[in-house]
C-alpha positions in Angstrom: 46.8 74.6 135.0 48.6 77.3 133.0 49.7 79.0 136.2 51.2 75.7 137.5 53.1 75.2 134.2 54.4 78.8 134.3 55.5 78.4 137.9 57.1 75.1 137.0 59.0 76.6 134.1 60.2 79.5 136.3 61.3 77.1 139.0 63.3 75.1 136.4 64.8 78.2 135.0 65.8 79.4 138.5 67.3 76.0 139.3 69.4 76.1 136.1 70.6 79.6 136.8 71.6 78.6 140.4 73.4 75.5 139.1 75.3 77.5 136.5 76.2 80.1 139.2 77.5 77.3 141.4 79.4 75.7 138.6 81.0 79.0 137.6 81.8 79.7 141.3 83.4 76.3 141.7 85.4 76.7 138.5 86.7 80.1 139.7 87.6 78.6 143.0 89.5 75.8 141.4 91.4 78.3 139.2 92.3 80.4 142.3 93.5 77.3 144.2 95.6 75.9 141.3 97.1 79.3 140.5 98.1 79.8 144.1 99.6 76.3 144.2 101.4 76.8 140.9 102.9 80.1 142.2 104.2 78.4 145.3 105.6 75.4 143.4 107.4 77.7 140.9 108.7 79.9 143.7 110.2 76.9 145.4 111.5 75.4 142.2 113.2 78.7 141.2 114.6 79.2 144.7 113.4 82.8 145.1 112.1 84.4 148.3 110.1 86.9 146.2 106.4 86.0 145.7 105.3 85.0 142.2 101.9 85.6 140.6 100.5 83.0 138.2 97.4 83.5 136.0 96.1 80.6 134.0 93.9 81.4 131.0 91.1 79.5 129.3 87.5 78.8 130.3 86.1 76.7 131.8 89.2 76.1 133.9 88.0 72.6 134.8 88.7 71.6 131.2 92.4 72.5 131.8 92.4 70.3 134.8 90.9 67.4 132.9 93.2 67.7 129.8 96.2 69.0 131.7 96.6 71.7 129.0 96.1 75.5 129.3 95.9 77.9 126.4 98.1 80.4 128.2 99.8 81.0 131.5 101.2 84.3 132.7 103.8 84.5 135.5 105.0 87.8 137.0 107.7 88.4 139.6 109.2 91.5 141.2 112.6 89.9 141.1 114.1 86.8 139.6 117.5 85.2 139.1 118.3 83.8 135.7 121.1 81.3 135.6 123.0 78.9 133.3 126.4 77.2 133.7 127.1 78.9 136.9 126.5 82.4 135.6 123.7 84.3 137.2 122.0 87.7 136.7 119.2 89.2 138.8 116.4 90.8 137.0 113.4 92.9 138.2 109.9 93.6 136.9 109.9 90.1 135.2 107.0 88.8 133.3 106.6 85.5 131.4 103.8 84.6 129.0 103.5 81.0 128.0 101.1 79.5 125.4 99.9 75.9 124.8 101.1 74.9 128.2 101.0 71.1 128.9 101.0 69.4 132.3 99.6 72.4 134.2 98.6 70.0 137.0 102.3 69.7 137.8 103.6 73.3 137.6 107.3 72.5 138.1 107.1 70.1 135.1 104.8 72.2 132.9 106.1 72.7 129.3 105.1 75.7 127.2 104.7 75.6 123.4 106.1 79.1 123.4 107.5 81.2 126.2 108.3 85.0 126.1 110.0 86.6 129.0 110.5 90.3 129.6 112.6 91.8 132.5 114.9 94.6 133.5 118.6 94.1 134.3 119.5 97.1 136.5 122.6 99.2 135.6 124.2 98.1 138.9 123.8 94.4 137.8 125.1 95.3 134.2 128.1 97.0 135.8 128.8 94.0 138.0 128.8 91.8 135.0 131.0 94.2 133.0 133.4 95.1 135.7 133.0 98.8 135.0 130.3 101.3 135.8 127.7 101.5 133.1 124.7 103.8 133.2 122.0 105.4 131.0 123.1 108.0 128.5 119.5 108.9 127.8 117.2 107.5 125.2 118.3 104.1 124.0 122.0 104.7 124.8 124.3 103.5 127.6 127.6 105.1 128.7 130.8 104.1 130.4 134.3 105.6 130.9 137.4 103.9 129.5 140.9 104.6 128.4 141.9 104.6 124.7 145.1 105.3 122.9 145.0 108.4 120.7 148.1 109.4 118.7 150.3 107.5 121.1 148.7 108.9 124.3 146.3 107.2 126.7 143.1 109.3 127.1 140.2 108.7 129.4 136.9 109.2 127.5 133.3 108.6 128.2 131.8 106.5 125.5 128.1 106.1 124.7 126.6 103.2 122.6 123.4 101.5 121.7 122.9 98.1 123.3 121.4 95.6 120.9 121.3 91.8 120.3 123.1 90.2 117.5 120.3 88.2 115.7 122.7 85.4 114.7 124.5 84.8 118.0 121.8 86.3 120.3 124.7 88.0 122.2 125.0 91.6 123.4 126.4 94.2 121.0 127.3 97.8 121.8 126.7 99.6 118.5 127.0 103.2 117.2 129.8 104.1 119.7 130.3 107.9 120.2 132.9 109.8 122.2 134.7 113.1 121.9 137.8 114.9 123.2 137.9 118.7 123.5 134.9 118.9 121.3 136.3 116.7 118.6 134.4 113.5 117.8 136.5 110.3 117.9 135.9 108.0 114.9 133.7 105.0 115.6 136.4 102.7 114.3 138.7 103.8 117.0 136.1 102.9 119.6 135.0 99.6 118.2 137.6 97.4 119.9 136.7 99.0 123.3 133.0 98.5 123.0 133.5 95.0 121.5 135.6 94.0 124.5 133.2 95.4 127.0 130.2 93.7 125.3 131.9 90.3 125.5 132.2 90.7 129.3 128.5 91.3 129.8 127.5 87.7 129.6 123.7 87.6 130.1 122.8 84.0 130.9 119.9 82.5 129.0 118.0 79.7 130.7 117.9 76.4 128.8 115.5 76.7 125.9 115.5 80.5 125.8 117.6 83.0 123.9 117.7 86.8 123.9 115.5 88.4 121.2 116.1 92.0 122.0 117.5 94.4 124.6 117.0 98.1 125.0 118.5 100.7 127.3 116.2 102.6 129.7 116.7 104.8 132.7 116.4 101.8 135.0 118.7 99.4 133.1 118.6 97.0 130.2 115.1 95.9 129.3 115.5 92.4 127.8 113.2 90.1 125.9 113.9 86.3 125.7 111.9 83.7 123.8 111.8 80.0 123.1 109.7 77.0 122.2 109.1 73.8 124.1 110.4 75.4 127.3 109.8 74.1 130.9 108.5 76.9 133.1 110.9 75.8 135.8 113.7 76.7 133.4 113.2 80.4 134.2 115.6 79.9 137.1 
């Protein structure tokens, strides 16, 4: 009798383990299918030919399907075009992390409680926006060549500056300008109008609901960070 009870208990335990394994497997399968569908839907909505990768957090995933809410969603793209009011900028190595995402069952309509986007704007793209050639000056500085008036004479100089974001306007600023002629440093005040004029030309479009939080020069270009609350994932494009 004892042996029969032991065998019965073992059989029940095995059955439970098998059911759990099946449930976990089905949950993982559902996650994979929805993530693939979400990536395709967003790719179509954003109008990009570059494949996107979507990862939906939270477990069990079936709960997200029932409630329509996911704790977090991560989207990565090798290339993406950000646009607003007809202005476009192409970025690379883009990544977006959304939290408290609602309506995940309809990816094109999904809304994130918070959304943080990081991407790189290549120097070629920055130069296109500015209308002049801009490149890395090493470290966190960028450089360009322009003509300024010194003592009544027009002089061509290479100016380096640190790209930052104005916290109030969320617009680009070229701070701490430096340049020299014949080994003599030009006062920053004499360069301010040049860097200010150039920065105003570099109009980095922010999709609806997002604003630029920071920007940093790198060898590849400007590494930008955007953030926002209550943002549609489809607004990325």
